[in-house]
Structures are given as C-alpha cells and as structure tokens.
N, C-alpha and C positions, 0 to 999 in steps of 0.2 A: 056339298063339293067334292067330297073325298070319293064318294060313291060313285059321281059321274067320272072322275078321274081313273077309278078303278076298272069302271065300264068301259071307257075309252082303251085302257090298256090291254083289257081282254079281246076288244075287238082288232086291236091291230097284232096282237099274238095269234089269232085265229086266222088272220089274212096272210101272216108271215108262213103259217104251217100249211095252209091251203097251198100256197105259192111254191113251197118246198116240196109238196107232195106232187104237183104238177110236173115240176122240174125232175124229181125222181122217175116219174112215169115216162117221160120222155126220153130221159136217160137210158132207164132199162130198156125201153123199146129200141131206140137206135142202137146199143152196145148188142141187142138180140139180133136184131136184123144184119147188123155188121158182122158179127161172130156165126151167125147161122144157129145161134142157140133157141132153140124152141122153148126151154125152160124159162128163159129170161123173158121171153115173148109172152108166156103163158102168165109171167110173174108179172110183167107190165098190163097187161089186159086186167089180171086180178085185182092189182092195185088200183087201176083206174076206176073198176067198179064201185068203190069208196066214195066216189063223188055222186053216185044215184041219189042218196038222201038230200044231197043239196039242192 
C-alpha cells in the first residue's frame, strides 16, 4: 500500500511540475512579445522544446 501511495504522489508532483513549466513558457513568451526581447522569446522556445519527449 505504501508503494502505491508513493507512486500517486510522484504522479501528482510530475503533473504539477509540467504545469509550472507550461506556465513559465507562456509567461516568458508573453513578456518577450510585450517587451520586444528576442532573448526571452528564444528562451521560451527553448524551454518549450523540453516537452518534445513527452
């Protein structure tokens, strides 16, 4: 029973981390567009590429 609880906790943590990463990508992209910063836009694209293995 303890192993299943740990697995459920791990799944929840990975979902939360993925949602945080998605939020970070959108935030970087929005700020990059708003400010005209190509560096932030490039970083948003680079960060979004971490989703490819998913």
